[in-house]
N, C-alpha and C positions, 0 to 999 in steps of 0.2 A: 690745894686751893690757892695758896699764895703764888705758886709757880704759874698757874693759869692767869692770875691777875697780872703778874709780871709780864707774861707774854702778850696779854691784851694791851697793857700799857706800852710795850715796845711797838706793837703794831699801830697803836694810835699815834705815837710820836713819829713813826716812819711815814704814815699817811700824811700827817701834818707837814713834815719836812718835804715830802713829795709835792704836796699842794703848793708850798712856798716856792719850790724850785721849778716845777714843770709847768710851762704855759699850757693852758687848755685843760688843766685838772683843777676843779673847784669843788670844795666841800663846804656846805653851809651849816655852821654851828657845831658846838661841842658834842651835842647829842648825836648828830649825824656821824661825826668822826668815831665816836664810841660804837655806834651801831655798825658802821662800815668795818671797823677793826674786828668786831665779833663775827660779822657775816663773812669777812675774808678768811678768818680762821675756819669757819664752818664749811665754806666752799672748798678751801684747801684740804680739809679733812675728808669730805664726801665726794665732791665732783672731780677734783684734780687726779686722784688715783685712777679713776675710770678713764679719764682723758689720756693720762700717761700710758696706760695699757694699750689703748686703741691707737695711739700715735707712736708706739715704741719703734717700729721700723724707721719712720721718718726722723725720730730723735737720734737713732743710731747713725743713720746716713749723714746727718748734719753734725755729727760729733757732739751732740748735746745742745747745740745752739737753738734748736727748736723749743727748748725749755723756756727760753725768753718769751717766745710767742705764746706758750701755754700760760705762763705767769701773767702776761698782758691780757689774755682772754679771761682768766679768773678775775682780774681786777675789773675788766669790762663787764663781766657778769654781775659783780657786786654793784657797779654803777647802774646797770640796767634794772636791778631789783630795787635799789634804794633811791627814793626821791631825795633830792638835796645833794646828791653826789653826781657830778657831771664830768664826763670825759669828752673832749672835743673831737677825738678820733683815735685811730690806732696808734699814731705816733705818741700821743699823750699817754695812752695806756701802756705802751712799751716803755717809755721813759719813767713813768710813775712806778711801774712794776720793778724796774731796775733799781730805782732809788729805795723803794720799800724793802726789796730783797736785800740789798747791800746793808741798809741800816739794821734790819732785823738780824742778819747774819752776824754783824759786828756786836750788836747789843746782846744777843743771845749767847755769845761766847763768854760773857761775864757770868751767866747763870750756871755754867758748868754743864756736864753731860746729863742727858735725860735718864732718869731712873724710874723703874716700875716697882711699886711696892706691893 
């Protein structure tokens, strides 16, 4: 449970940093950031694997760069679902996804490897 809360906090901070850096990405209020982080985790757990499978040939052809587009689409999906989370366009979604991914990757490295009990 504490690992889940730590990852949720990491996603929240990543979204907040992206909101501060990326023009065109606006999140209104702490509750919206909390809900956006939760929804982003849910979308990444449920929708993203299906999208990855369906776009595997394109991902291979682009040597993995298409994953950036997929991450931007997942962030855009969360913004579409959640009122109070606004993305001005694909560019904002792409830059926001890059910032959130980089921050999450760096911060999650301090948590250590994932273990199943």
